[in-house]
C-alpha positions in Angstrom: -11.2 28.7 57.3 -12.4 26.7 60.5 -15.6 26.3 61.9 -16.4 25.8 65.8 -19.3 24.4 67.3 -20.4 25.0 70.9 -22.6 21.8 71.4 -23.6 23.1 74.9 -25.4 26.1 73.2 -27.1 24.1 70.5 -31.0 23.9 71.1 -31.7 21.6 68.1 -32.9 23.6 65.4 -30.9 21.8 62.9 -30.7 24.8 60.3 -26.9 24.1 60.2 -27.5 20.3 59.1 -30.0 21.4 56.6 -27.8 23.9 54.9 -24.7 22.4 55.3 -25.1 18.6 55.5 -21.4 18.1 54.3 -20.5 19.9 57.3 -22.9 19.1 59.9 -24.9 16.3 61.1 -27.4 15.5 63.9 -26.8 13.0 66.9 -29.6 10.7 68.4 -30.8 13.7 70.2 -31.0 16.2 67.9 -28.1 18.0 68.6 -25.5 19.7 65.9 -22.3 17.4 65.2 -19.5 18.7 63.5 -18.1 16.7 60.9 -15.0 18.6 59.8 -12.4 18.9 62.3 -9.4 20.7 60.4 -9.8 23.3 57.6 -12.9 23.6 55.7 -12.5 22.6 52.1 -12.4 25.6 49.8 -15.5 24.7 48.2 -17.5 24.9 51.4 -16.5 28.1 52.7 -20.0 29.9 51.5 -21.9 27.1 52.8 -20.0 27.4 56.3 -21.0 30.7 56.7 -24.6 30.3 55.8 -24.8 27.8 58.5 -23.2 30.1 60.9 -25.3 33.1 59.8 -28.5 30.9 60.5 -27.9 29.5 63.6 -30.6 31.1 66.2 -28.2 30.4 69.1 -25.0 31.6 67.5 -23.4 28.6 68.3 -21.4 28.0 65.1 -18.2 30.2 64.9 -15.7 31.0 61.8 -12.6 31.5 62.1 -10.6 32.7 58.7 -6.9 31.1 58.6 -3.9 33.8 57.7 
């Protein structure tokens, strides 16, 4: 699984950071920053899906491997 963040779409609600701080951070302007560039560790898949499902702008996309 990979997580993709469209930083241009992000409006800074920070739900992703609140739900998945191991995967997301917030920059100095309140915009989301993705912390994982490669495959998401298997123990964090549900957390990634939860963050994507709770993004009001749909700025987070999940792609499944294989």
